[in-house]
C-alpha positions as CSV (number, residue, x, y, z in Angstrom):
1,M,-4.3,27.8,17.1
2,P,-7.9,29.4,16.0
3,A,-10.4,26.8,16.0
4,S,-11.6,26.4,12.5
5,T,-15.7,26.4,12.5
6,A,-17.7,24.1,10.2
7,P,-21.3,25.4,9.2
8,E,-24.0,22.6,9.7
9,P,-25.1,22.2,6.7
10,P,-28.0,23.7,5.3
11,A,-31.9,22.5,6.0
12,G,-32.2,19.9,3.0
13,S,-29.3,19.3,2.4
14,R,-29.2,15.4,3.9
15,P,-29.2,12.6,3.5
16,V,-26.4,13.2,1.3
17,P,-26.4,11.5,-2.1
18,A,-24.3,8.1,-2.9
19,P,-21.0,9.1,-4.2
20,E,-19.7,7.1,-7.5
21,R,-17.1,4.8,-6.2
22,L,-13.4,5.9,-6.5
23,S,-11.8,4.3,-10.3
24,A,-9.3,1.0,-10.1
25,S,-7.6,3.4,-12.7
26,R,-6.9,6.1,-9.3
27,L,-5.5,2.9,-7.1
28,P,-2.7,1.4,-8.1
29,F,-2.2,-0.8,-5.5
30,A,-5.6,-2.2,-5.9
31,A,-5.1,-3.3,-9.4
32,T,-6.0,-7.3,-9.7
33,A,-3.5,-8.5,-12.7
34,F,-2.3,-12.1,-11.4
35,D,-3.7,-15.7,-10.5
36,R,-3.2,-16.0,-6.8
37,D,-3.6,-20.2,-7.7
38,A,-5.3,-19.7,-3.8
39,V,-6.5,-23.3,-4.4
40,D,-3.3,-25.1,-5.6
41,R,-1.1,-23.5,-3.1
42,E,-3.4,-24.5,-0.4
43,L,-3.7,-28.3,-0.9
44,H,0.0,-28.3,-1.3
45,D,3.3,-27.0,-1.3
46,V,3.7,-26.1,-4.9
47,R,7.3,-24.0,-4.6
48,A,9.6,-26.9,-4.7
49,Q,7.6,-28.1,-8.2
50,A,7.4,-24.6,-9.2
51,A,11.2,-24.3,-8.7
52,Q,11.7,-27.3,-11.1
53,D,9.9,-25.8,-13.7
54,P,11.5,-24.3,-16.4
55,A,8.9,-21.9,-17.3
56,T,8.6,-20.7,-13.5
57,L,10.0,-17.3,-12.6
58,V,12.0,-15.2,-9.8
59,L,11.3,-12.1,-8.2
60,V,14.6,-11.2,-6.1
61,L,13.5,-8.4,-3.3
62,A,16.6,-6.5,-1.6
63,G,14.9,-5.7,1.4
64,G,12.2,-3.0,0.0
65,L,14.2,-2.9,-3.3
66,A,12.8,-4.4,-6.5
67,P,15.1,-4.9,-10.1
68,V,13.8,-3.0,-12.8
69,L,14.7,-3.0,-16.3
70,G,13.6,0.0,-18.0
71,D,10.0,-0.1,-17.7
72,T,9.0,-3.3,-15.8
73,L,10.0,-5.5,-13.0
74,L,12.8,-7.9,-13.6
75,L,11.8,-11.6,-13.4
76,V,14.5,-14.2,-13.6
77,P,13.8,-17.5,-15.2
78,A,14.0,-20.1,-11.6
79,A,17.0,-22.0,-13.2
80,E,19.2,-18.9,-13.2
81,V,18.8,-18.1,-9.7
82,P,20.2,-19.9,-6.8
83,A,17.8,-21.4,-4.1
84,V,17.2,-19.3,-0.9
85,P,19.2,-20.3,1.9
86,H,17.0,-21.7,5.3
87,D,15.9,-18.2,6.9
88,P,13.0,-18.4,8.7
89,R,12.2,-14.2,8.2
90,R,12.9,-14.5,4.5
91,P,11.5,-17.7,3.2
92,E,11.2,-18.6,-0.5
93,V,6.5,-18.0,-1.0
94,Y,4.8,-19.0,-3.9
95,L,3.3,-15.7,-5.5
96,G,0.9,-17.3,-7.9
97,R,0.6,-17.4,-11.8
98,L,1.1,-14.3,-14.6
99,P,-1.9,-14.0,-17.0
100,G,-1.2,-15.8,-19.9
101,A,-1.7,-15.2,-24.0
102,D,-5.6,-15.1,-24.4
103,G,-7.0,-16.2,-20.9
104,A,-4.2,-19.3,-20.2
105,R,-2.5,-19.5,-17.7
106,G,0.7,-17.8,-17.6
107,P,4.3,-18.9,-15.6
108,Q,4.7,-19.6,-12.4
109,V,6.8,-16.6,-10.1
110,L,8.1,-17.3,-6.7
111,L,9.5,-14.7,-4.1
112,R,13.1,-15.3,-3.0
113,S,14.1,-12.4,-0.2
114,V,17.6,-11.2,1.2
115,A,17.9,-8.7,3.7
116,A,17.8,-5.0,3.6
117,P,21.6,-4.2,1.8
118,E,24.0,-2.2,3.1
119,P,25.4,0.3,0.7
120,G,29.1,1.2,0.4
121,S,30.0,3.8,-1.7
122,E,28.7,2.7,-4.7
123,D,25.4,3.9,-6.2
124,A,23.0,1.3,-4.5
125,A,19.9,2.2,-6.9
126,A,22.6,0.5,-9.5
127,E,24.0,-2.5,-6.9
128,P,21.9,-2.7,-3.5
129,F,25.1,-4.6,-1.8
130,A,28.3,-3.2,-0.9
131,V,29.6,-7.1,-0.7
132,P,28.1,-8.8,-4.0
133,E,25.3,-11.1,-2.9
134,P,24.4,-14.3,-4.9
135,L,20.6,-13.5,-5.4
136,V,21.3,-9.8,-6.3
137,A,24.5,-11.0,-8.3
138,A,21.5,-13.7,-10.6
139,V,19.9,-10.8,-11.3
140,T,22.3,-8.7,-12.3
141,A,23.4,-11.4,-14.8
142,C,19.9,-11.9,-16.3
143,A,19.7,-8.1,-16.9
144,A,23.5,-8.0,-18.4
145,G,21.8,-9.9,-21.7
146,R,19.0,-7.8,-22.4
147,A,18.3,-4.3,-23.1
148,G,17.7,-1.5,-20.8
149,D,19.2,-0.2,-17.3
150,L,18.8,-2.6,-14.6
151,R,18.0,-0.4,-11.2
152,W,16.7,-1.4,-7.6
153,A,13.9,0.7,-6.0
154,G,11.2,0.3,-3.6
155,L,7.6,0.4,-4.2
156,R,6.5,4.3,-3.3
157,E,8.7,5.2,-6.5
158,L,7.3,2.0,-8.5
159,G,4.2,2.2,-8.2
160,P,2.8,4.9,-10.5
161,V,5.0,4.2,-13.0
162,L,5.2,0.3,-13.5
163,P,2.6,-1.8,-15.4
164,V,-0.7,-3.2,-13.5
165,A,0.4,-6.4,-13.1
166,D,4.0,-5.4,-12.0
167,V,2.5,-3.1,-9.3
168,S,0.1,-6.1,-8.1
169,L,2.5,-8.7,-8.2
170,L,5.3,-6.4,-6.1
171,V,2.9,-5.2,-3.6
172,T,2.0,-9.0,-2.9
173,A,5.6,-9.7,-2.6
174,Q,6.2,-6.9,0.0
175,S,3.4,-7.6,1.8
176,V,3.8,-11.5,2.9
177,G,7.5,-11.2,2.6
178,L,7.3,-8.4,5.4
179,W,4.7,-10.7,7.5
180,H,7.6,-13.4,7.5
181,R,10.4,-11.1,8.3
182,D,8.6,-9.8,11.2
183,H,6.4,-13.1,12.4
184,P,9.2,-16.2,12.1
185,R,8.1,-17.3,15.9
186,C,4.5,-18.8,17.3
187,P,2.1,-15.7,19.0
188,Q,1.1,-18.3,21.2
189,C,4.1,-19.8,23.2
190,G,6.9,-17.9,21.6
191,E,8.2,-21.1,19.3
192,P,9.7,-21.1,15.9
193,T,7.7,-21.7,13.2
194,E,7.6,-23.9,10.3
195,V,6.7,-22.5,6.8
196,V,3.6,-24.1,5.1
197,R,0.9,-23.7,2.7
198,S,3.5,-22.4,-0.1
199,G,4.7,-19.6,2.1
200,W,1.4,-18.6,2.7
201,A,0.6,-19.9,6.4
202,R,3.0,-21.0,9.1
203,Q,2.8,-23.3,11.5
204,C,4.1,-23.8,15.2
205,R,5.9,-27.2,15.9
206,N,5.1,-26.9,19.6
207,D,1.7,-26.5,20.1
208,D,0.4,-27.4,16.2
209,S,-1.0,-23.7,15.9
210,L,-1.7,-22.3,12.2
211,H,-1.1,-18.7,11.6
212,F,-1.8,-16.4,8.6
213,P,-0.7,-13.0,6.8
214,R,-1.5,-10.1,9.2
215,T,-3.6,-7.4,7.6
216,D,-4.3,-4.2,9.5
217,P,-7.4,-2.2,8.3
218,A,-7.3,1.2,8.8
219,I,-9.9,3.9,7.8
220,I,-8.9,7.3,5.9
221,V,-11.8,9.4,4.8
222,A,-12.2,12.9,2.5
223,V,-14.1,15.4,5.5
224,S,-16.1,18.2,3.8
225,D,-18.4,20.8,5.4
226,G,-21.5,19.7,3.2
227,D,-22.4,22.9,1.9
228,P,-24.5,21.7,-1.0
229,D,-23.0,25.0,-3.1
230,P,-19.8,23.3,-5.3
231,A,-18.3,26.2,-4.7
232,R,-18.7,27.1,-1.3
233,E,-18.3,23.3,0.2
234,R,-14.7,22.7,2.0
235,L,-12.6,20.1,2.3
236,L,-10.6,19.6,5.6
237,L,-6.7,18.6,5.3
238,G,-4.5,17.5,8.0
239,R,-0.7,17.7,9.0
240,S,0.6,15.0,10.8
241,A,3.3,15.5,13.3
242,L,5.3,12.4,11.6
243,W,5.5,14.6,8.7
244,K,7.8,17.5,8.0
245,G,7.3,20.9,5.8
246,N,3.6,22.0,4.6
247,R,2.6,18.3,3.7
248,F,-1.6,17.8,4.1
249,S,-3.7,14.8,3.8
250,T,-7.0,13.1,4.9
251,L,-7.5,12.0,8.0
252,A,-6.6,8.6,8.9
253,G,-6.4,6.3,11.5
254,F,-6.7,2.3,12.7
255,V,-9.7,0.4,13.3
256,E,-10.5,-0.9,16.9
257,P,-11.3,-4.0,17.5
258,G,-15.1,-4.8,17.9
259,E,-15.8,-1.4,16.0
260,S,-17.3,-1.1,12.1
261,L,-16.1,1.1,9.4
262,E,-18.4,3.8,10.5
263,Q,-17.5,3.7,13.7
264,A,-13.9,4.1,13.3
265,V,-14.5,7.1,10.9
266,V,-16.4,9.1,13.5
267,R,-14.3,8.1,16.3
268,E,-11.3,9.0,14.4
269,V,-12.6,12.3,13.1
270,A,-13.5,13.4,16.6
271,E,-10.6,12.6,18.3
272,E,-7.7,14.3,15.7
273,A,-10.2,16.9,14.8
274,G,-13.0,17.6,17.6
275,L,-15.7,17.3,14.7
276,V,-18.7,15.1,14.9
277,V,-19.8,13.8,11.3
278,G,-22.1,11.6,9.5
279,D,-22.9,10.2,6.5
280,V,-20.0,8.2,6.1
281,Q,-20.2,6.4,2.7
282,Y,-17.8,3.7,1.5
283,L,-15.4,4.9,-1.5
284,G,-13.0,2.1,-2.1
285,S,-9.6,0.4,-0.8
286,Q,-6.4,-0.5,-1.6
287,P,-3.3,-2.3,0.3
288,W,-0.9,-0.5,1.7
289,P,2.1,-2.1,2.7
290,F,4.2,-0.3,4.5
291,P,3.9,-2.7,6.2
292,R,0.9,-3.8,6.1
293,S,-2.7,-2.2,6.2
294,L,-5.7,-2.0,3.9
295,M,-6.8,1.6,3.2
296,L,-10.3,1.7,3.6
297,G,-11.8,5.1,1.8
298,C,-14.7,6.9,2.6
299,R,-16.2,10.4,2.9
300,A,-17.9,11.7,5.6
301,V,-20.4,15.3,6.5
302,V,-19.5,17.3,9.5
303,H,-22.7,17.5,11.4
304,S,-21.3,19.9,14.1
305,G,-18.4,20.7,15.8
306,A,-15.2,23.1,15.5
307,A,-12.2,21.8,13.5
308,V,-9.2,22.0,16.4
309,P,-6.4,20.0,16.1
310,D,-5.9,17.3,18.5
311,G,-1.9,18.4,18.8
312,Q,-0.5,15.2,19.3
313,E,-0.8,13.0,16.1
314,I,-2.3,16.2,13.7
315,L,-1.0,19.7,14.3
316,E,-2.9,21.8,11.7
317,L,-6.0,21.6,10.3
318,R,-7.0,23.7,7.2
319,W,-10.4,23.9,5.3
320,F,-9.9,24.5,1.4
321,T,-12.7,25.3,-1.3
322,R,-12.0,24.1,-4.1
323,V,-10.6,27.3,-5.7
324,Q,-8.2,27.2,-2.5
325,L,-7.2,23.4,-3.0
326,R,-6.5,24.4,-6.9
327,E,-4.8,27.2,-6.1
328,A,-2.4,25.8,-3.3
329,A,-1.5,22.6,-5.1
330,R,-0.7,24.7,-8.3
331,T,1.7,27.1,-6.1
332,G,3.0,24.7,-3.5
333,A,1.6,26.0,-0.8
334,V,0.5,22.8,0.5
335,T,2.1,19.5,-0.8
336,L,-0.3,16.9,-1.0
337,P,0.2,12.8,-1.4
338,G,1.5,11.4,-4.4
339,R,-0.7,8.9,-6.7
340,V,0.1,5.9,-5.0
341,S,-1.9,6.8,-1.9
342,I,-5.1,6.5,-1.8
343,A,-5.8,9.8,-0.5
344,H,-4.9,11.2,-3.2
345,A,-7.4,9.4,-5.0
346,L,-10.1,10.7,-2.0
347,I,-8.9,14.5,-2.6
348,E,-9.2,14.3,-6.4
349,H,-13.1,12.4,-6.3
350,W,-13.6,15.8,-4.0
351,L,-11.9,18.0,-6.2
352,G,-13.6,16.6,-9.4
353,E,-10.0,16.7,-11.4
354,D,-6.2,15.6,-11.3
355,L,-4.2,16.8,-9.6
356,P,-0.3,18.2,-10.2
357,E,2.1,14.5,-9.1
358,T,4.4,15.5,-6.3
359,A,7.3,13.7,-4.8
360,W,5.6,12.6,-1.7
């Protein structure tokens, strides 16, 4: 496709003033609303003790689905939930404590998981298993005595609608749960590992090595052409080869070993769009547990080059002024990321106003 040229910003337009950081209210996965109780869980394994406490609650995850009653997560009293059968990929994990009244420590919360459901002819949103599963049955029984309809849904759907405390708990549960699912064996010798430290580490029975949950840092960047006139300044958005339809978003990529955040931004933009950028500024971050990323949000300004997609990861690049982006979003000419994504927050931060919610 023809190159889309971003002019060199006018003389005197740099250095770019440091922008305000992204507001925490714009990052639904970045809320801090429960106590991870990290000291206690490190000193001793609190899972057995928590399971015996009548105040302890259990979050049951069926694959990537969580139980929701009305507009809140359904947490079931531990006494009503059967113990987790031995499964090295789905151990019980101590998540921490919910906030209590007047700053007091609230109830402890355990994660108990079952494999991804295989729905039958029934509606998976109401009952995620074709064959009844004990943990799911316990959730159903608990919901039967309460007001509201029980449904099972994933984090992408629930992120924008659940209370902050629920989202924070669910993000943590999904993150650590997926790590256990994918790492039941020692990466050094291949032998099975034992779950230790309340579910927050695994230790090899063979070589005694200790392994912790993995997080993969990735940059995501709002690239502008640096025009000092807000009416003329343009934002660069790309369409990934993985996306169908007219979905466009900010550029992103993983941080490589030995690379700084700023170096990763410069490299990724050059690789995906053929542009040389600078004035890289960090704006905020949020976890992205699909399966284990930490998204580091930035802005950057084009210094030279013409925007040409690499044709592999990025199939199309488009520049938008603020007027053009508002109109494209309003008419559906482009589909922009939904509110759970930090990309949504980055675009709104540049635009200076709210974007309409999308189904993405």
